[in-house]
C-alpha positions in Angstrom: 0.1 0.0 -0.1 2.7 2.3 0.9 4.5 1.8 -2.5 1.2 2.2 -4.5 0.0 5.2 -2.9 2.6 7.6 -4.7 2.0 6.1 -7.9 -1.6 6.5 -7.9 -1.4 10.0 -6.6 0.9 10.8 -9.6 -1.4 8.9 -12.1 -4.5 11.0 -10.9 -2.2 14.3 -11.0 -1.3 13.4 -14.4 -5.1 12.9 -15.4 -6.0 16.4 -13.8 -3.2 17.9 -15.8 -4.3 16.2 -18.9 -7.7 17.3 -18.6 -6.7 20.9 -18.2 -4.0 20.9 -21.0 -5.4 18.6 -23.6 -8.8 17.6 -22.8 -9.5 16.2 -26.2 -6.7 13.3 -25.8 -8.8 12.0 -22.9 -11.9 11.8 -25.1 -9.9 9.8 -27.8 -12.1 6.5 -27.7 -15.1 8.6 -27.7 -14.1 10.1 -31.0 -13.3 6.8 -32.5 -9.4 7.4 -32.4 -7.7 10.5 -32.7 -8.1 13.2 -30.0 -6.2 16.3 -30.1 -6.4 16.6 -33.7 -10.0 16.9 -33.5 -9.8 20.1 -31.1 -9.0 22.0 -34.6 -11.2 22.4 -37.4 -9.2 23.0 -40.7 -10.4 25.6 -43.5 -9.0 26.3 -46.7 -6.9 29.3 -46.9 -9.2 32.4 -47.3 -12.5 30.8 -46.7 -14.7 30.1 -43.9 -16.5 27.0 -45.7 -16.4 23.8 -43.9 -14.9 21.0 -46.1 -16.0 17.4 -46.0 -13.1 16.3 -43.9 -14.0 19.0 -41.3 -17.6 17.7 -41.5 -16.7 14.2 -40.5 -14.5 15.4 -37.6 -17.4 17.6 -36.0 -19.4 14.8 -36.5 -17.3 12.6 -34.2 -17.0 15.9 -31.9 -20.8 16.1 -31.9 -21.7 12.5 -30.9 -19.2 12.7 -28.0 -20.6 15.9 -26.8 -24.1 14.4 -27.1 -23.2 11.7 -25.0 -21.6 13.4 -22.7 -24.5 16.3 -21.5 -21.9 17.9 -18.6 -19.5 19.0 -21.5 -19.9 22.4 -23.2 -17.8 23.5 -26.1 -16.2 27.0 -27.0 -15.2 27.6 -30.4 -12.3 30.2 -31.4 -12.1 31.0 -34.9 -8.4 32.1 -36.3 -7.1 33.7 -39.2 -3.7 35.3 -40.4 -3.1 38.3 -42.7 0.4 37.2 -43.4 -0.6 33.8 -44.7 -3.8 34.0 -46.1 -3.8 37.5 -48.0 -3.3 36.2 -51.7 -5.8 33.4 -50.8 -8.3 35.6 -49.6 -8.0 38.0 -52.6 -8.6 35.0 -54.8 -11.5 33.8 -53.0 -13.1 37.3 -52.7 -12.5 37.8 -56.5 -14.3 34.4 -57.3 -17.1 35.7 -55.2 -17.6 38.7 -57.4 -17.4 36.3 -60.6 -20.1 34.5 -59.0 -22.4 37.4 -58.2 -21.8 38.5 -61.8 -22.7 35.3 -63.2 -26.1 35.4 -60.9 -26.6 38.7 -62.2 -26.2 38.3 -65.8 -28.5 35.1 -65.5 -31.4 37.1 -63.8 -30.9 39.7 -66.6 -31.3 37.1 -69.0 -28.1 37.8 -70.5 -26.3 34.5 -69.6 -27.2 30.9 -68.4 -25.9 29.4 -65.4 -23.9 26.2 -66.0 -25.5 23.0 -66.4 -25.5 20.8 -63.6 -27.4 17.5 -62.7 -31.2 18.0 -63.0 -31.5 17.1 -59.2 -29.5 20.0 -58.0 -30.9 22.8 -56.2 -30.9 26.3 -57.6 -28.2 27.3 -54.8 -26.0 24.5 -55.9 -26.3 25.6 -59.6 -25.5 29.2 -58.6 -22.3 27.9 -56.6 -21.1 25.7 -59.3 -17.4 26.5 -60.3 -16.7 29.1 -62.8 -15.6 27.4 -65.9 -12.6 28.5 -67.9 -15.2 29.2 -70.7 -17.1 31.5 -68.6 -14.1 33.5 -66.6 -13.2 35.8 -69.5 -16.6 37.2 -70.0 -17.3 37.7 -66.2 -13.9 39.2 -65.6 -14.6 41.7 -68.2 -18.0 42.7 -66.7 -16.4 42.6 -62.9 -13.7 44.8 -64.0 -16.2 47.3 -66.1 -17.9 47.8 -62.7 -15.0 48.1 -60.4 -14.6 51.2 -58.7 -10.8 51.6 -59.0 -8.0 53.5 -61.1 -7.8 51.7 -64.6 -5.5 52.6 -67.5 -6.9 55.2 -69.9 -6.5 55.9 -73.4 -5.6 59.5 -74.9 -9.2 60.6 -74.6 -9.6 59.3 -70.9 -11.7 56.4 -71.4 -10.8 53.1 -69.8 -8.7 51.1 -72.3 -9.5 47.7 -73.3 -6.9 45.5 -71.5 -6.2 41.6 -71.8 -8.2 39.6 -69.4 -5.1 38.4 -67.4 -4.3 42.3 -67.0 -7.8 42.8 -65.8 -7.4 40.0 -63.3 -4.2 41.2 -61.7 -5.8 44.7 -61.2 -8.9 43.4 -59.6 -6.8 41.4 -57.1 -4.3 44.1 -56.5 -7.2 46.4 -55.6 -8.9 44.0 -53.2 -8.1 45.3 -49.6 -7.1 42.8 -47.0 -6.8 44.1 -43.6 -6.5 43.0 -40.1 -10.2 43.9 -39.9 -11.0 41.8 -42.7 -9.0 38.8 -41.1 -10.8 39.3 -37.7 -14.2 38.9 -39.9 -12.8 35.9 -41.6 -12.0 34.3 -38.1 -15.5 35.2 -36.8 -17.0 33.7 -39.5 -15.1 30.4 -39.1 -16.1 30.4 -35.4 -19.7 30.9 -36.4 -19.8 28.2 -39.5 -18.3 25.5 -36.7 -20.7 26.5 -34.2 -23.6 26.5 -36.6 -22.8 22.9 -37.9 -22.6 21.5 -34.3 -26.0 23.0 -33.3 -27.4 21.3 -36.7 -26.3 18.1 -35.1 -28.9 18.6 -32.5 -26.5 20.0 -29.8 -28.2 22.4 -27.7 -26.9 25.9 -28.6 -26.7 26.7 -24.8 -23.7 24.1 -24.8 -21.9 26.1 -27.5 -19.9 29.4 -27.4 -18.1 31.5 -29.3 -14.8 32.8 -28.0 -12.7 35.8 -29.1 -11.5 35.6 -32.5 -7.7 35.3 -32.8 -5.9 36.8 -35.6 -2.4 35.4 -35.5 1.0 36.3 -37.0 3.0 34.4 -39.6 4.0 30.9 -38.2 5.5 28.3 -40.7 3.4 25.9 -38.6 0.2 27.7 -38.5 -2.7 26.5 -40.6 -6.2 28.0 -41.3 -8.5 26.8 -38.5 -10.9 27.1 -35.9 -9.8 25.8 -32.4 -12.3 24.0 -30.3 -12.0 24.1 -26.0 -14.0 21.9 -24.0 -15.4 22.8 -20.5 -17.9 21.4 -17.8 -21.0 23.0 -16.3 
């Protein structure tokens, strides 16, 4: 008994420390393997859209939380201006191209891309921009853009190659710390809303303060999950 006492005490202390510093690792079996890696939800750079792999991981988290009603979750979105500046610009331009495609379709000037007959209207509108569509859409977005443009001798906007239009549009998309904070917030909301859609009570899900982060070779775009008890 004398020899076992210190060992048992050390095990208990280690479990307490692990519960504080790495709570997900204690739930590894509940998650069907893994553990700490499920405490982070990955996003593509510049976006706040949950990918298929992220949803699979969140389904495991939701199941573990459903089985343990004493646990609550705080979601903290993160983003990095240094790491995600260019990717955010590309995503923003892509959003402008999609918006122009919808506008043209509503005006009867262009058709949306053909997809499966069973696809919803939102799925049709979100279909990727094709190489065939892109030049015309870029010209329209460029025409509408409120920015300095190359002019001819009489002051009219010059007709320039599509690649130059794209470069100018990207150069004029502002990406600031505030933009990154908003992106981080959107990531947190996306994760929280997805978990809520898995029948987790909203009173057990919280948004933490967003975390813009500096450049770090090991950092990847993500939201972080923190567990706590009642």
